[in-house]
PDB file of N, H, CA, C and O in Angstrom:
ATOM      1  N   MET A   1     123.742  37.068 129.387  1.00  0.00           N
ATOM      2  CA  MET A   1     122.694  35.982 128.941  1.00  0.00           C
ATOM      3  C   MET A   1     124.408  34.742 128.145  1.00  0.00           C
ATOM      4  O   MET A   1     125.549  34.723 127.685  1.00  0.00           O
ATOM      5  N   ARG A   2     122.879  33.785 128.678  1.00  0.00           N
ATOM      6  H   ARG A   2     121.952  33.801 129.052  1.00  0.00           H
ATOM      7  CA  ARG A   2     124.324  32.848 128.452  1.00  0.00           C
ATOM      8  C   ARG A   2     124.308  32.116 126.844  1.00  0.00           C
ATOM      9  O   ARG A   2     123.298  32.264 126.155  1.00  0.00           O
ATOM     10  N   ALA A   3     125.532  31.302 126.296  1.00  0.00           N
ATOM     11  H   ALA A   3     126.352  31.182 126.856  1.00  0.00           H
ATOM     12  CA  ALA A   3     125.993  30.914 124.997  1.00  0.00           C
ATOM     13  C   ALA A   3     124.617  30.070 124.479  1.00  0.00           C
ATOM     14  O   ALA A   3     124.207  30.100 123.318  1.00  0.00           O
ATOM     15  N   SER A   4     123.918  29.222 125.716  1.00  0.00           N
ATOM     16  H   SER A   4     124.250  29.198 126.659  1.00  0.00           H
ATOM     17  CA  SER A   4     123.047  28.357 125.379  1.00  0.00           C
ATOM     18  C   SER A   4     121.624  29.142 125.024  1.00  0.00           C
ATOM     19  O   SER A   4     120.796  28.787 124.186  1.00  0.00           O
ATOM     20  N   GLU A   5     121.594  29.786 125.503  1.00  0.00           N
ATOM     21  H   GLU A   5     122.267  30.074 126.184  1.00  0.00           H
ATOM     22  CA  GLU A   5     120.369  31.004 125.041  1.00  0.00           C
ATOM     23  C   GLU A   5     120.509  31.507 123.909  1.00  0.00           C
ATOM     24  O   GLU A   5     119.502  31.626 123.211  1.00  0.00           O
ATOM     25  N   ILE A   6     121.806  31.946 123.405  1.00  0.00           N
ATOM     26  H   ILE A   6     122.624  31.849 123.971  1.00  0.00           H
ATOM     27  CA  ILE A   6     122.057  32.455 122.354  1.00  0.00           C
ATOM     28  C   ILE A   6     122.046  31.554 121.460  1.00  0.00           C
ATOM     29  O   ILE A   6     121.225  31.854 120.593  1.00  0.00           O
ATOM     30  N   ARG A   7     122.611  30.505 121.237  1.00  0.00           N
ATOM     31  H   ARG A   7     123.278  30.262 121.942  1.00  0.00           H
ATOM     32  CA  ARG A   7     121.826  29.515 120.726  1.00  0.00           C
ATOM     33  C   ARG A   7     120.899  28.947 119.766  1.00  0.00           C
ATOM     34  O   ARG A   7     120.932  28.380 118.673  1.00  0.00           O
ATOM     35  N   GLU A   8     119.700  29.503 120.998  1.00  0.00           N
ATOM     36  H   GLU A   8     119.673  29.964 121.886  1.00  0.00           H
ATOM     37  CA  GLU A   8     118.332  28.362 120.594  1.00  0.00           C
ATOM     38  C   GLU A   8     117.758  30.175 119.966  1.00  0.00           C
ATOM     39  O   GLU A   8     116.540  30.149 120.139  1.00  0.00           O
ATOM     40  N   LEU A   9     117.998  31.070 119.586  1.00  0.00           N
ATOM     41  H   LEU A   9     118.988  31.091 119.445  1.00  0.00           H
ATOM     42  CA  LEU A   9     117.691  32.301 118.516  1.00  0.00           C
ATOM     43  C   LEU A   9     117.847  32.463 117.094  1.00  0.00           C
ATOM     44  O   LEU A   9     118.837  32.037 116.500  1.00  0.00           O
ATOM     45  N   SER A  10     117.135  32.916 116.672  1.00  0.00           N
ATOM     46  H   SER A  10     116.330  33.262 117.154  1.00  0.00           H
ATOM     47  CA  SER A  10     117.553  32.690 115.141  1.00  0.00           C
ATOM     48  C   SER A  10     118.088  33.577 114.626  1.00  0.00           C
ATOM     49  O   SER A  10     118.566  34.485 115.306  1.00  0.00           O
ATOM     50  N   ALA A  11     118.168  33.568 113.139  1.00  0.00           N
ATOM     51  H   ALA A  11     117.780  32.830 112.587  1.00  0.00           H
ATOM     52  CA  ALA A  11     119.356  34.704 112.873  1.00  0.00           C
ATOM     53  C   ALA A  11     118.637  35.869 112.763  1.00  0.00           C
ATOM     54  O   ALA A  11     119.512  36.628 112.349  1.00  0.00           O
ATOM     55  N   PRO A  12     117.660  36.509 112.852  1.00  0.00           N
ATOM     56  CA  PRO A  12     116.950  37.548 112.500  1.00  0.00           C
ATOM     57  C   PRO A  12     117.040  37.948 114.208  1.00  0.00           C
ATOM     58  O   PRO A  12     117.815  38.881 114.418  1.00  0.00           O
ATOM     59  N   GLU A  13     116.633  37.606 114.953  1.00  0.00           N
ATOM     60  H   GLU A  13     116.004  36.848 114.783  1.00  0.00           H
ATOM     61  CA  GLU A  13     117.313  37.670 116.310  1.00  0.00           C
ATOM     62  C   GLU A  13     118.267  37.887 116.848  1.00  0.00           C
ATOM     63  O   GLU A  13     118.377  38.888 117.557  1.00  0.00           O
ATOM     64  N   LEU A  14     119.296  36.971 116.667  1.00  0.00           N
ATOM     65  H   LEU A  14     119.207  36.158 116.092  1.00  0.00           H
ATOM     66  CA  LEU A  14     120.824  37.455 116.758  1.00  0.00           C
ATOM     67  C   LEU A  14     121.055  38.714 116.504  1.00  0.00           C
ATOM     68  O   LEU A  14     121.463  39.564 117.296  1.00  0.00           O
ATOM     69  N   ASN A  15     120.738  38.865 115.149  1.00  0.00           N
ATOM     70  H   ASN A  15     120.408  38.175 114.505  1.00  0.00           H
ATOM     71  CA  ASN A  15     121.090  40.569 114.618  1.00  0.00           C
ATOM     72  C   ASN A  15     120.291  41.690 115.166  1.00  0.00           C
ATOM     73  O   ASN A  15     120.539  42.877 114.958  1.00  0.00           O
ATOM     74  N   GLU A  16     119.186  41.166 115.975  1.00  0.00           N
ATOM     75  H   GLU A  16     118.985  40.201 116.144  1.00  0.00           H
ATOM     76  CA  GLU A  16     118.298  42.196 116.653  1.00  0.00           C
ATOM     77  C   GLU A  16     118.957  42.200 117.496  1.00  0.00           C
ATOM     78  O   GLU A  16     119.000  43.382 117.837  1.00  0.00           O
ATOM     79  N   LYS A  17     119.771  41.449 118.352  1.00  0.00           N
ATOM     80  H   LYS A  17     119.736  40.489 118.075  1.00  0.00           H
ATOM     81  CA  LYS A  17     120.103  41.159 119.525  1.00  0.00           C
ATOM     82  C   LYS A  17     121.531  42.272 119.889  1.00  0.00           C
ATOM     83  O   LYS A  17     121.925  42.902 120.870  1.00  0.00           O
ATOM     84  N   LEU A  18     121.945  42.073 118.575  1.00  0.00           N
ATOM     85  H   LEU A  18     121.624  41.561 117.779  1.00  0.00           H
ATOM     86  CA  LEU A  18     123.641  42.154 118.376  1.00  0.00           C
ATOM     87  C   LEU A  18     123.357  44.065 118.311  1.00  0.00           C
ATOM     88  O   LEU A  18     124.186  44.887 118.701  1.00  0.00           O
ATOM     89  N   SER A  19     121.981  44.398 117.717  1.00  0.00           N
ATOM     90  H   SER A  19     121.308  43.730 117.401  1.00  0.00           H
ATOM     91  CA  SER A  19     122.028  45.790 117.578  1.00  0.00           C
ATOM     92  C   SER A  19     121.911  46.635 118.842  1.00  0.00           C
ATOM     93  O   SER A  19     122.655  47.549 119.196  1.00  0.00           O
ATOM     94  N   ASP A  20     120.750  46.115 119.497  1.00  0.00           N
ATOM     95  H   ASP A  20     120.145  45.372 119.210  1.00  0.00           H
ATOM     96  CA  ASP A  20     120.287  46.138 121.003  1.00  0.00           C
ATOM     97  C   ASP A  20     121.732  46.514 121.864  1.00  0.00           C
ATOM     98  O   ASP A  20     122.185  47.612 122.188  1.00  0.00           O
ATOM     99  N   LEU A  21     122.196  45.280 122.067  1.00  0.00           N
ATOM    100  H   LEU A  21     121.828  44.388 121.804  1.00  0.00           H
ATOM    101  CA  LEU A  21     123.664  45.577 122.841  1.00  0.00           C
ATOM    102  C   LEU A  21     124.142  46.244 122.577  1.00  0.00           C
ATOM    103  O   LEU A  21     124.229  47.081 123.475  1.00  0.00           O
ATOM    104  N   LYS A  22     125.023  46.704 121.073  1.00  0.00           N
ATOM    105  H   LYS A  22     124.952  46.024 120.343  1.00  0.00           H
ATOM    106  CA  LYS A  22     125.892  47.722 120.881  1.00  0.00           C
ATOM    107  C   LYS A  22     124.917  49.065 121.433  1.00  0.00           C
ATOM    108  O   LYS A  22     125.325  49.820 122.315  1.00  0.00           O
ATOM    109  N   ALA A  23     123.781  49.199 120.869  1.00  0.00           N
ATOM    110  H   ALA A  23     123.449  48.585 120.152  1.00  0.00           H
ATOM    111  CA  ALA A  23     123.237  50.931 121.300  1.00  0.00           C
ATOM    112  C   ALA A  23     123.264  50.961 123.188  1.00  0.00           C
ATOM    113  O   ALA A  23     123.613  51.922 123.873  1.00  0.00           O
ATOM    114  N   GLU A  24     122.836  49.752 123.633  1.00  0.00           N
ATOM    115  H   GLU A  24     122.552  48.972 123.075  1.00  0.00           H
ATOM    116  CA  GLU A  24     122.910  49.860 125.371  1.00  0.00           C
ATOM    117  C   GLU A  24     124.539  49.842 125.261  1.00  0.00           C
ATOM    118  O   GLU A  24     124.895  50.631 126.137  1.00  0.00           O
ATOM    119  N   LEU A  25     125.573  49.385 124.687  1.00  0.00           N
ATOM    120  H   LEU A  25     125.284  48.743 123.976  1.00  0.00           H
ATOM    121  CA  LEU A  25     127.394  49.787 125.189  1.00  0.00           C
ATOM    122  C   LEU A  25     127.204  51.280 124.935  1.00  0.00           C
ATOM    123  O   LEU A  25     127.525  52.083 125.811  1.00  0.00           O
ATOM    124  N   PHE A  26     126.736  51.648 123.869  1.00  0.00           N
ATOM    125  H   PHE A  26     126.474  50.996 123.157  1.00  0.00           H
ATOM    126  CA  PHE A  26     127.121  53.113 123.535  1.00  0.00           C
ATOM    127  C   PHE A  26     126.071  53.734 124.597  1.00  0.00           C
ATOM    128  O   PHE A  26     126.193  54.956 124.513  1.00  0.00           O
ATOM    129  N   ASN A  27     125.469  53.533 125.189  1.00  0.00           N
ATOM    130  H   ASN A  27     125.370  52.540 125.258  1.00  0.00           H
ATOM    131  CA  ASN A  27     124.584  54.258 126.427  1.00  0.00           C
ATOM    132  C   ASN A  27     125.590  54.286 127.797  1.00  0.00           C
ATOM    133  O   ASN A  27     125.694  55.261 128.541  1.00  0.00           O
ATOM    134  N   LEU A  28     126.347  52.924 127.970  1.00  0.00           N
ATOM    135  H   LEU A  28     126.263  52.132 127.366  1.00  0.00           H
ATOM    136  CA  LEU A  28     126.861  52.540 128.724  1.00  0.00           C
ATOM    137  C   LEU A  28     128.136  53.417 128.995  1.00  0.00           C
ATOM    138  O   LEU A  28     128.482  53.726 130.135  1.00  0.00           O
ATOM    139  N   ARG A  29     128.766  53.771 127.926  1.00  0.00           N
ATOM    140  H   ARG A  29     128.485  53.520 127.000  1.00  0.00           H
ATOM    141  CA  ARG A  29     130.012  54.335 127.851  1.00  0.00           C
ATOM    142  C   ARG A  29     129.744  55.795 127.915  1.00  0.00           C
ATOM    143  O   ARG A  29     130.498  56.491 128.593  1.00  0.00           O
ATOM    144  N   PHE A  30     128.841  56.278 127.338  1.00  0.00           N
ATOM    145  H   PHE A  30     128.227  55.712 126.787  1.00  0.00           H
ATOM    146  CA  PHE A  30     128.179  58.193 127.527  1.00  0.00           C
ATOM    147  C   PHE A  30     127.836  58.044 129.147  1.00  0.00           C
ATOM    148  O   PHE A  30     127.735  59.083 129.800  1.00  0.00           O
ATOM    149  N   GLN A  31     127.708  57.115 129.618  1.00  0.00           N
ATOM    150  H   GLN A  31     127.790  56.271 129.087  1.00  0.00           H
ATOM    151  CA  GLN A  31     127.084  57.252 130.767  1.00  0.00           C
ATOM    152  C   GLN A  31     128.555  57.189 131.870  1.00  0.00           C
ATOM    153  O   GLN A  31     128.585  57.875 132.892  1.00  0.00           O
ATOM    154  N   HIS A  32     129.649  56.318 131.492  1.00  0.00           N
ATOM    155  H   HIS A  32     129.625  55.761 130.662  1.00  0.00           H
ATOM    156  CA  HIS A  32     130.520  56.382 132.397  1.00  0.00           C
ATOM    157  C   HIS A  32     131.640  57.475 132.166  1.00  0.00           C
ATOM    158  O   HIS A  32     132.520  57.726 132.989  1.00  0.00           O
ATOM    159  N   ALA A  33     131.498  58.070 130.982  1.00  0.00           N
ATOM    160  H   ALA A  33     130.783  57.866 130.313  1.00  0.00           H
ATOM    161  CA  ALA A  33     132.225  59.560 130.333  1.00  0.00           C
ATOM    162  C   ALA A  33     131.632  60.681 131.361  1.00  0.00           C
ATOM    163  O   ALA A  33     132.336  61.388 132.082  1.00  0.00           O
ATOM    164  N   ILE A  34     130.235  60.711 131.297  1.00  0.00           N
ATOM    165  H   ILE A  34     129.663  60.136 130.712  1.00  0.00           H
ATOM    166  CA  ILE A  34     130.034  61.961 132.708  1.00  0.00           C
ATOM    167  C   ILE A  34     129.957  61.361 134.136  1.00  0.00           C
ATOM    168  O   ILE A  34     129.298  61.867 135.044  1.00  0.00           O
ATOM    169  N   ASN A  35     130.901  59.920 134.269  1.00  0.00           N
ATOM    170  H   ASN A  35     131.436  59.509 133.531  1.00  0.00           H
ATOM    171  CA  ASN A  35     130.214  59.585 135.740  1.00  0.00           C
ATOM    172  C   ASN A  35     128.796  59.173 136.597  1.00  0.00           C
ATOM    173  O   ASN A  35     128.403  59.089 137.760  1.00  0.00           O
ATOM    174  N   GLN A  36     128.332  58.989 135.283  1.00  0.00           N
ATOM    175  H   GLN A  36     128.650  59.058 134.337  1.00  0.00           H
ATOM    176  CA  GLN A  36     126.697  58.574 136.003  1.00  0.00           C
ATOM    177  C   GLN A  36     126.458  57.194 135.595  1.00  0.00           C
ATOM    178  O   GLN A  36     125.319  56.833 135.296  1.00  0.00           O
ATOM    179  N   LEU A  37     127.588  56.290 135.558  1.00  0.00           N
ATOM    180  H   LEU A  37     128.513  56.584 135.801  1.00  0.00           H
ATOM    181  CA  LEU A  37     127.767  54.933 135.297  1.00  0.00           C
ATOM    182  C   LEU A  37     127.288  54.380 137.073  1.00  0.00           C
ATOM    183  O   LEU A  37     127.716  54.826 138.137  1.00  0.00           O
ATOM    184  N   ASP A  38     126.320  53.333 136.845  1.00  0.00           N
ATOM    185  H   ASP A  38     125.972  52.970 135.981  1.00  0.00           H
ATOM    186  CA  ASP A  38     126.169  52.838 138.323  1.00  0.00           C
ATOM    187  C   ASP A  38     126.712  51.586 138.454  1.00  0.00           C
ATOM    188  O   ASP A  38     127.282  51.220 139.482  1.00  0.00           O
ATOM    189  N   ASN A  39     126.535  50.728 137.218  1.00  0.00           N
ATOM    190  H   ASN A  39     126.072  51.026 136.383  1.00  0.00           H
ATOM    191  CA  ASN A  39     127.709  49.176 137.575  1.00  0.00           C
ATOM    192  C   ASN A  39     128.550  49.446 136.718  1.00  0.00           C
ATOM    193  O   ASN A  39     128.163  49.240 135.567  1.00  0.00           O
ATOM    194  N   PRO A  40     129.590  49.841 136.834  1.00  0.00           N
ATOM    195  CA  PRO A  40     130.774  49.719 135.643  1.00  0.00           C
ATOM    196  C   PRO A  40     131.254  48.460 135.083  1.00  0.00           C
ATOM    197  O   PRO A  40     132.175  48.400 134.269  1.00  0.00           O
ATOM    198  N   MET A  41     130.527  47.326 135.592  1.00  0.00           N
ATOM    199  H   MET A  41     129.779  47.375 136.253  1.00  0.00           H
ATOM    200  CA  MET A  41     131.190  45.796 135.954  1.00  0.00           C
ATOM    201  C   MET A  41     129.494  45.409 134.369  1.00  0.00           C
ATOM    202  O   MET A  41     129.453  44.348 133.747  1.00  0.00           O
ATOM    203  N   ARG A  42     128.881  46.080 134.245  1.00  0.00           N
ATOM    204  H   ARG A  42     128.914  46.943 134.751  1.00  0.00           H
ATOM    205  CA  ARG A  42     127.704  45.943 133.155  1.00  0.00           C
ATOM    206  C   ARG A  42     128.291  46.513 131.460  1.00  0.00           C
ATOM    207  O   ARG A  42     127.989  46.312 130.284  1.00  0.00           O
ATOM    208  N   LEU A  43     129.233  47.273 132.202  1.00  0.00           N
ATOM    209  H   LEU A  43     129.478  47.437 133.157  1.00  0.00           H
ATOM    210  CA  LEU A  43     129.973  47.313 130.704  1.00  0.00           C
ATOM    211  C   LEU A  43     130.644  46.501 130.051  1.00  0.00           C
ATOM    212  O   LEU A  43     130.668  46.567 128.823  1.00  0.00           O
ATOM    213  N   VAL A  44     131.633  45.146 131.046  1.00  0.00           N
ATOM    214  H   VAL A  44     131.614  45.092 132.045  1.00  0.00           H
ATOM    215  CA  VAL A  44     132.040  44.254 130.652  1.00  0.00           C
ATOM    216  C   VAL A  44     131.571  43.103 130.367  1.00  0.00           C
ATOM    217  O   VAL A  44     132.145  42.319 129.610  1.00  0.00           O
ATOM    218  N   GLN A  45     130.089  42.797 131.147  1.00  0.00           N
ATOM    219  H   GLN A  45     129.623  43.434 131.762  1.00  0.00           H
ATOM    220  CA  GLN A  45     128.863  42.132 130.573  1.00  0.00           C
ATOM    221  C   GLN A  45     128.417  41.995 129.360  1.00  0.00           C
ATOM    222  O   GLN A  45     128.046  40.984 128.765  1.00  0.00           O
ATOM    223  N   VAL A  46     128.526  43.909 128.786  1.00  0.00           N
ATOM    224  H   VAL A  46     128.827  44.730 129.269  1.00  0.00           H
ATOM    225  CA  VAL A  46     127.567  43.253 127.084  1.00  0.00           C
ATOM    226  C   VAL A  46     128.550  43.430 126.588  1.00  0.00           C
ATOM    227  O   VAL A  46     128.104  43.990 125.586  1.00  0.00           O
ATOM    228  N   LYS A  47     129.931  43.418 126.392  1.00  0.00           N
ATOM    229  H   LYS A  47     130.293  42.963 127.206  1.00  0.00           H
ATOM    230  CA  LYS A  47     130.908  43.739 125.547  1.00  0.00           C
ATOM    231  C   LYS A  47     131.212  42.209 125.639  1.00  0.00           C
ATOM    232  O   LYS A  47     131.777  41.772 124.636  1.00  0.00           O
ATOM    233  N   LYS A  48     130.909  41.128 126.819  1.00  0.00           N
ATOM    234  H   LYS A  48     130.450  41.484 127.633  1.00  0.00           H
ATOM    235  CA  LYS A  48     131.086  39.670 125.993  1.00  0.00           C
ATOM    236  C   LYS A  48     130.052  38.949 125.562  1.00  0.00           C
ATOM    237  O   LYS A  48     130.014  37.902 124.915  1.00  0.00           O
ATOM    238  N   ASP A  49     128.741  40.029 126.251  1.00  0.00           N
ATOM    239  H   ASP A  49     128.773  40.879 126.777  1.00  0.00           H
ATOM    240  CA  ASP A  49     127.723  39.124 125.491  1.00  0.00           C
ATOM    241  C   ASP A  49     127.365  39.683 123.643  1.00  0.00           C
ATOM    242  O   ASP A  49     126.560  39.191 122.853  1.00  0.00           O
ATOM    243  N   ILE A  50     128.327  40.865 123.444  1.00  0.00           N
ATOM    244  H   ILE A  50     128.982  41.265 124.086  1.00  0.00           H
ATOM    245  CA  ILE A  50     128.263  41.380 122.014  1.00  0.00           C
ATOM    246  C   ILE A  50     128.901  40.259 121.362  1.00  0.00           C
ATOM    247  O   ILE A  50     128.371  39.759 120.370  1.00  0.00           O
ATOM    248  N   ALA A  51     130.022  39.803 121.839  1.00  0.00           N
ATOM    249  H   ALA A  51     130.453  40.208 122.645  1.00  0.00           H
ATOM    250  CA  ALA A  51     131.135  38.308 121.597  1.00  0.00           C
ATOM    251  C   ALA A  51     130.661  37.400 121.362  1.00  0.00           C
ATOM    252  O   ALA A  51     131.165  36.756 120.443  1.00  0.00           O
ATOM    253  N   ARG A  52     129.495  36.867 122.020  1.00  0.00           N
ATOM    254  H   ARG A  52     129.085  37.391 122.767  1.00  0.00           H
ATOM    255  CA  ARG A  52     129.261  35.621 122.143  1.00  0.00           C
ATOM    256  C   ARG A  52     128.270  35.131 121.204  1.00  0.00           C
ATOM    257  O   ARG A  52     128.142  33.960 120.845  1.00  0.00           O
ATOM    258  N   VAL A  53     127.149  36.755 120.608  1.00  0.00           N
ATOM    259  H   VAL A  53     127.253  37.706 120.899  1.00  0.00           H
ATOM    260  CA  VAL A  53     126.414  36.912 119.557  1.00  0.00           C
ATOM    261  C   VAL A  53     127.200  36.637 118.143  1.00  0.00           C
ATOM    262  O   VAL A  53     126.874  36.042 117.117  1.00  0.00           O
ATOM    263  N   LYS A  54     128.183  37.221 118.483  1.00  0.00           N
ATOM    264  H   LYS A  54     128.448  37.705 119.317  1.00  0.00           H
ATOM    265  CA  LYS A  54     128.976  37.521 117.050  1.00  0.00           C
ATOM    266  C   LYS A  54     129.670  35.819 116.909  1.00  0.00           C
ATOM    267  O   LYS A  54     129.515  35.191 115.862  1.00  0.00           O
ATOM    268  N   THR A  55     130.400  35.245 118.059  1.00  0.00           N
ATOM    269  H   THR A  55     130.526  35.755 118.909  1.00  0.00           H
ATOM    270  CA  THR A  55     130.537  34.190 117.747  1.00  0.00           C
ATOM    271  C   THR A  55     129.552  33.142 117.206  1.00  0.00           C
ATOM    272  O   THR A  55     129.903  32.445 116.254  1.00  0.00           O
ATOM    273  N   VAL A  56     128.527  33.014 117.674  1.00  0.00           N
ATOM    274  H   VAL A  56     128.242  33.579 118.448  1.00  0.00           H
ATOM    275  CA  VAL A  56     126.814  31.893 117.119  1.00  0.00           C
ATOM    276  C   VAL A  56     127.184  32.635 115.713  1.00  0.00           C
ATOM    277  O   VAL A  56     128.054  32.075 115.046  1.00  0.00           O
ATOM    278  N   LEU A  57     126.590  33.890 115.169  1.00  0.00           N
ATOM    279  H   LEU A  57     125.883  34.344 115.711  1.00  0.00           H
ATOM    280  CA  LEU A  57     126.476  34.405 114.012  1.00  0.00           C
ATOM    281  C   LEU A  57     127.753  33.955 113.127  1.00  0.00           C
ATOM    282  O   LEU A  57     127.401  33.240 112.189  1.00  0.00           O
ATOM    283  N   ARG A  58     129.082  34.181 113.183  1.00  0.00           N
ATOM    284  H   ARG A  58     129.367  34.762 113.946  1.00  0.00           H
ATOM    285  CA  ARG A  58     129.878  33.261 112.491  1.00  0.00           C
ATOM    286  C   ARG A  58     130.145  31.608 112.204  1.00  0.00           C
ATOM    287  O   ARG A  58     130.503  31.067 111.158  1.00  0.00           O
ATOM    288  N   GLN A  59     129.780  30.906 113.761  1.00  0.00           N
ATOM    289  H   GLN A  59     129.489  31.345 114.611  1.00  0.00           H
ATOM    290  CA  GLN A  59     129.520  29.706 113.512  1.00  0.00           C
ATOM    291  C   GLN A  59     128.506  29.318 112.734  1.00  0.00           C
ATOM    292  O   GLN A  59     128.678  28.328 112.023  1.00  0.00           O
ATOM    293  N   ARG A  60     127.190  30.049 112.710  1.00  0.00           N
ATOM    294  H   ARG A  60     127.050  30.854 113.288  1.00  0.00           H
ATOM    295  CA  ARG A  60     126.367  29.291 111.257  1.00  0.00           C
ATOM    296  C   ARG A  60     126.808  29.862 110.402  1.00  0.00           C
ATOM    297  O   ARG A  60     126.325  29.485 109.335  1.00  0.00           O
ATOM    298  N   GLN A  61     127.717  30.838 110.277  1.00  0.00           N
ATOM    299  H   GLN A  61     128.110  31.144 111.144  1.00  0.00           H
ATOM    300  CA  GLN A  61     128.223  31.212 108.572  1.00  0.00           C
ATOM    301  C   GLN A  61     128.898  30.029 108.290  1.00  0.00           C
ATOM    302  O   GLN A  61     128.337  29.320 107.455  1.00  0.00           O
ATOM    303  N   LEU A  62     130.015  29.588 108.783  1.00  0.00           N
ATOM    304  H   LEU A  62     130.470  30.163 109.462  1.00  0.00           H
ATOM    305  CA  LEU A  62     131.115  28.553 108.509  1.00  0.00           C
ATOM    306  C   LEU A  62     130.387  27.198 108.437  1.00  0.00           C
ATOM    307  O   LEU A  62     130.831  26.311 107.709  1.00  0.00           O
ATOM    308  N   ALA A  63     129.120  26.996 109.285  1.00  0.00           N
ATOM    309  H   ALA A  63     128.759  27.717 109.876  1.00  0.00           H
ATOM    310  CA  ALA A  63     128.663  25.910 109.026  1.00  0.00           C
ATOM    311  C   ALA A  63     128.244  24.949 107.349  1.00  0.00           C
ATOM    312  O   ALA A  63     128.436  23.791 106.976  1.00  0.00           O
ATOM    313  N   PRO A  64     127.790  25.822 106.901  1.00  0.00           N
ATOM    314  CA  PRO A  64     127.390  24.785 105.811  1.00  0.00           C
ATOM    315  C   PRO A  64     128.467  24.710 104.870  1.00  0.00           C
ATOM    316  O   PRO A  64     128.549  23.918 103.931  1.00  0.00           O
ATOM    317  N   ALA A  65     129.206  25.514 105.167  1.00  0.00           N
ATOM    318  H   ALA A  65     129.139  26.157 105.929  1.00  0.00           H
ATOM    319  CA  ALA A  65     130.829  25.704 104.159  1.00  0.00           C
ATOM    320  C   ALA A  65     131.249  24.355 104.549  1.00  0.00           C
ATOM    321  O   ALA A  65     131.236  23.436 103.731  1.00  0.00           O
ATOM    322  N   GLY A  66     131.737  24.148 106.151  1.00  0.00           N
ATOM    323  H   GLY A  66     131.747  24.895 106.816  1.00  0.00           H
ATOM    324  CA  GLY A  66     132.370  23.370 106.517  1.00  0.00           C
ATOM    325  C   GLY A  66     131.816  21.939 106.350  1.00  0.00           C
ATOM    326  O   GLY A  66     132.673  21.057 106.303  1.00  0.00           O
ATOM    327  N   SER A  67     130.419  21.531 106.244  1.00  0.00           N
ATOM    328  H   SER A  67     129.722  22.247 106.283  1.00  0.00           H
ATOM    329  CA  SER A  67     129.984  20.538 106.317  1.00  0.00           C
ATOM    330  C   SER A  67     129.786  19.520 104.478  1.00  0.00           C
ATOM    331  O   SER A  67     129.304  18.387 104.448  1.00  0.00           O
TER     332      SER A  67
END
């Protein structure tokens, strides 16, 4: 998911996306632990998507205070 796509989402959608990504990361880690993970790079992609969503949420929190 690209940062531009994430910025277009509303705050409730971002929170929902964050919880979905965290659940996916949990499942991927579980699959990795029992050696059933097909694409190990998916772990990296999901972690980066989580970071992007958290960054956008934090920017929105700070934007009203800074203006």
